[in-house]
N, C-alpha and C positions, 0 to 999 in steps of 0.2 A: 943364323936363326936363334941360336941359344942366347946371343947378346940381346937380340930384340926382346925375347921373352924375359930376360933378366931386367932390362931397362923398364919394360912394361910393368913387371911385378914391383919394382922399386917405386915407380910412379904411383901405382895403385896403393901401396902401403903408405906412402907419404901423404897422398891425398885423403885417405881415410882418417888419418890422425888429425887433419885440420878440423874435422867436425866434432872431435872430442873436446871436452873441457873437464877440468879437475874440480871435484867437489871439495870445497874448503869451509863453507859457512853453515851455521846451524839451520838457517832457513832453507838452504839447498837440500840438505838431508831431509828436513821435515816435509818438503814438497814431494818427496818420493814416497812418503807414507800414503797408503791408500787402502780402502776396504775392498776385499775380494767378494765376489758373489758366493763362492764356496770357500769357507775358511779352513783350509788344510793346515796342519802344523807347519808346513814349509812356508805358507803364506804369513802366518803369525811370526815365524822366525825372520822372514824378510823384513816385515814391518818393525820388529824389535831391533834389527840391525840398524835401520835408518834412524829410528827414534833415539837409540843409544848414542849414535854419532851426532845427532842434533844436540843432545845434552852436553857433549864433550867439545863441540866445535865453537869457534868464536862467531860472533854475530856479524852480519854484513854492515856496511856503513849505513847510518840512519837514513840516508837518501834512498837506499834500496830496501828498506825494511818492508814488512808486510802491512804496515800501517803508516799513516802520515805522521811523521815526528817533527815537531817544531821547536822543542826545547829539551833540556836535560831531564826535567821531571817526567815528561812523556816518555823519553827514552828509557828511563829507569823502570817506569810502570810497564812498558812494553816488554822489556826483558824478563821481569818477574812474572808477568802473565804468560809469557812463552814457556818458561820453566814449569809453571803450574800446569799448563795445558799439556805439555809433552809428558810430564810425569803421570797425568791422568790417563793419557793414551797408553803409556807403558803398563799402567795398572789394568786397563781394559784388555790389552793384548795378552798379558800373562794370565789373566783370569780366563780368557777365551782359550788359550793354549792348554791350561789346566783342564778345562772341560772336555778337551779331546782325549785325555787320558783317564778322566773320571769315570767311574762305573756308578750309575745312579741307582742300580738295584743289584742285589746278589741273588740271582736265580739259582735254584737247586741244580739245574742242569749245567751250570758253569763249573761244577766241582772238578771235572778233568783238567780245567785250566786255572785252578785255584791260585797257584803260585804266580802265573802270568798276570792274573787280575790284581793280585796283591802288589806286584811290581809296578803295574800301571797306576795303581792308587798312590804309590810312593812318588811317582813322577808328578801326578796331579797335586799331591800335597806340597811338593817343593815349589811348583809353579804358583800355587795359591799363596804360599809364604812369600815368594818374591813379589807378587802383586801387592801384598800388604806393605812391603818395604817401599815400593813406589808410591803407594797411597800416603804413607807417612811423609815422604818427600814432598808430595803435593800439598799436604797440610802445612809443612814448614814454609813453603812459598806463599800459601794463603796468609799465614801469620805475618810474613814479611810485607806482604801487600797492604796489611792494615796500617803499616807505618809510612806508606807512600801516599802522597796526596792523589786524590782521584782526578784523572784527566780522561775525558771521553776519547776513545780510539775506535771510531765506528767500524773500521775494517776488521777488527778483531773482537767485535761485540760478543761473539760466541764464548770467547775466553772470559770476558767479564761475567757472562751468564753462569759459567761454571763456578767462578769464584762466589757469586751470589748464592748458588745452590749449596755450596760447601758451607758457607757462613750461616745459612739458615738451617742446616742439617738435612735438607732435602736430598742431598747427594752424600751418601756415607758408605763407601766401599768396605769399611771395616765391618759394618753390619752385614752386608751382602756376602762377603767372603767368610765371615764368621758362620753364617748359615750353611755355606758350601762345605766348610771344614767339619761342621757338626754332622751333616749328612754323610760326608765321606767317612768319618769315624764309625758311624753306624754300619755302613756298607762293609768297611774293613773288618769290623768285629764279626759280621755275619759270614764273611768269607773265611775268617780264621776258625770259626766254629764248625765249618763244614768238614765232614769226613765221609768215608765210604758208605756209612749208614744213612747219610742224608741224601745220597744220590740215587 
């Protein structure tokens, strides 16, 4: 009986591994990125993991790309647009993660948790700062795209739209995050000014 159970277990293990496949390519990691209905910090971290690996991994063969690639110029534009898009998503996710730790107001009744609130604001500040890093990376890819001839890639038109919005100044995360950091500093100063007399 023990042999039958052992054989059955081995067959089950080997059969389950047949359905698994190894993630190797940037597009595979990118396709795991998704928006959650509720954005918990763990959801943001999950997406950041996938996007970070997408930036580090090699691309699939052009035959399997997310757009129809017919020549080297289209392939180059596709890759640059991909990096631009993923860096924008990293910026968005870090800004979203920062908002989970940000305190938008310093209410007087929060004095008993003054230090915890200041610690939370420090986390928010570091995430906003990281979001700015990825925004700068996106701008670098936008600059590189200016040197690449335009080729219409209809399947990734959204990425072209992001490039257009950056180039026209319509999309500027430095401005948005700058306002977030300015407000954060005001809230931090209000928490630091709190004492037992304000409670």
